[in-house]
N, C-alpha and C positions, 0 to 999 in steps of 0.2 A: 407708831408705839416704836418701832423699831430702833428710833433715834435716842430712846430712855435707854433699851438694852447695849447699844451701841456704844451710850455714855458715861452708863456703869461700871462696860468694861472697859474703859480705857480709864477713868477714873480711878478703879481698882490698879490699874496695869501703873499710875501715876505713882501710886501711892508704893506699891511696893519698889517701883524704882529710888523713890527718892527713902525708903529705908535700906535699903541695899547700898544706894552712895552715902549715905549718913553711917553703915558700918553696925545697922543695928538686926538686921538678918546677914547668913550668907547666903552666896550666887544661885546655891542648889535649894535651898530652904524658900526663896526667894520666887526659882520656877515654880516649885509646888504650890505654894501659898496663891500665887497669881492664876495655875491655870483651876484650879481648885474654885477660885472666884469665879471664874468664867464658867465653870459648869455649874456651880451656883444658881447663878443668874437663868442660864437655861431649865433648867429642872425646877426651878421655883416657878416658871412662868408656865411649864408644864403643865406640873403635879397639881398646886397652889392655884393657878390662875386660868390655868383651862385649854392654854395657848397650845395645841395640838399639832405637830407636823409629823410627816412621815420618818418611821423611824426602819421596817424593816425588817426580816430574820438572817434564818442560817441557810436560807433557800438557795441551792445550789447555783441554779440557773439566774439567780438573781445577784449571785456575789461574784459569778465567773469572769462579767469585765471589771473589776475590782482587782480581784486577782493578775488577771491576764498584766492591768496596765500596774499593779506591783511588781510583776516579774520584769517588766519593760526600764521602770525605773534601778530595781536592782542591778539591773544588768550596765546601765547607764551609771551611775555610782561607781560601781565595781571598776568600768574604764575611767573613768575621771580620777579615781582614789589611784590607781597602778599606775596610769600614766602621770599622774603628776601628786606623788606621794609626796609628806607633808617631809620638810627637812631635817627639824627635831620637834620632839616631842617630851612635855614636860607637864606629867598630871598628878593626880593624888590618886591611890587605887579606890580610896572613897568614893572619893565626891565620883569620879569619872563613872562606877556602878550607877551611884543615885541619878545620875544625870541619863543614865542610857535607861535606867527601867522610869523616867517619867516621860523620855522620849518615846518609849514604846507602849506604856499603859495610861498615861495621862493627859500630853498635850494634843494628840489626834483627838481623840476622842471629845475633849473639852471643848474645844475649838469649832470642832463640828458641831458638835451640838448647838452653838453659840451662832454660829456664822451660817454653814447651811441650814440647818435643822429649825433655827427660830428666827432669825433675822431672813436669810434669804423667801422661807415662807413666807413671809410676814410681807415682805417687799411685793412679792408674785400675785399674793392676795389682792396687790390695792396697784399694782404696776400692772397692768394687762397687754403692753407694747410690746413687740419682740420682731425679731429678723429670721429668714428663714435660711438656712444652708446646708444645701440637698436634702437629705432625712432629718437634719436636725434641725430643731426649734432653738434659738436663743430668746430667751426671757430678758427685758432690759433689766428686770428684778434681780436674775441672775448675775451679770451683769454688776449691777450696784453695790451687791454683795461682796462680790470678788474685789470690787475696789475697796470698800471699806475693811474688808480682812487685811488687804496690804498697807492701807491707813495706819490700820491699829498698830503693825508693827514699828510705825515711829516712837515708840514709848521706848525702843531699843536705844535710839538717841540717849539714853540716861547711860549707858554702858558700853557703848561701841561708839565708831568711828563715823562722821556723817555719812563718806561713802559706802562703807558696809552696810549703813542702815539703808541706804535709797536703793542699792544692786537687791538686799533683803526684800526691801518694798517691792518692786518692781517682779521679784522672781515669782513671792507670793501669792500677787496678782494674779500673775498666768498662772499658777497652780490653783488657788480658788476660783479660776474662770472653769480648769479644765474639773475641777472634782465638781463646781456645780452643775455643767451639763449634764453629767453623769450621774449624779444627783436626782436632776430632774427627768432622766430617763428611767431611772432603777425604781427610785423612791426607796433606797437603802442608805441611813445614815450609818447603819453596821458597816458595810461595804466602804464607805468615804472617809470612815475612822479610821479602818484598817489600811487603807492605801495609804491616809496622812501619818501614821503612826511608820509604816512600813518606808515610805520617805524619806523622814527625819530620823529616822533609829540610823538607816541604812548612808545616812549621808553624814551620819557621822562617825558609826562604826567600820564604815569599810576602810574610812582613810585610817584609822588606827591599825588595821589588820593589817593592810600594805603597809605602812611603815617596820612592823612587827618583821613581816616577812621579808621584805628589800633587808633592813639593817640587823638583819640578825640569824 
C-alpha cells in the first residue's frame, strides 16, 4: 500500500513544481501547497482508512532523546553558519517570514506524518528483515522508508540544480534514517516532527543570523 501513498506524494509534488515553473503560483505558496497535500494523504489514511501509526504525546521521557538530538543539530548548524556565512543576502522580508513559518510549523510535521508515520510503519509491518548494531535493531523497512524519503526530494530538480538536488537527496536519506531509527525506539511522531522542524528551521535561520551579525 505504501507505493500508492508515495506515488500520490510524488504526483502532487510534480504538479506543484510544474505550476511553479509555469509561474502560476509563487515559490512560498508552492511550499505550502505541496506539504498540505502530503499531510492530507497521511491524515486521510489515518482517520478515514484506519491506517494507524504511533504518534506519541508530550511525555518528557519519550521526548528527551529528540530534545538532545535537536540541540546537537542546532549547534552543528550554528558552527557551519558562522564559519561559512553567506557572502551576500537578497531576500524579501515577507517571503522570508512565510518560508520560516513553513519550516517551523508545516514541513517537518507533514513529512513525518507521511514518511515515518504512514510509510515506515507500513513497511515495517510487511518487511520483517532486520539487523542489529549494539542495542539498536535496524529494520529493513526503516531503511527503505529513509531511501524513499530521500528520493522524494528529486522533485526539487524542477527548481534547483542537479548537483544541489543530489546532495540534498543524500543528506535527506541520512537524516531520514536517523529519524526513522529513533522513531522506532521512541514511537513518538511528535518528537520526530519537532526534530525535523528544528533541523530545517535552524538550517535556514542561522545562516541569516550569521550574515546579519558579521556584516552589520
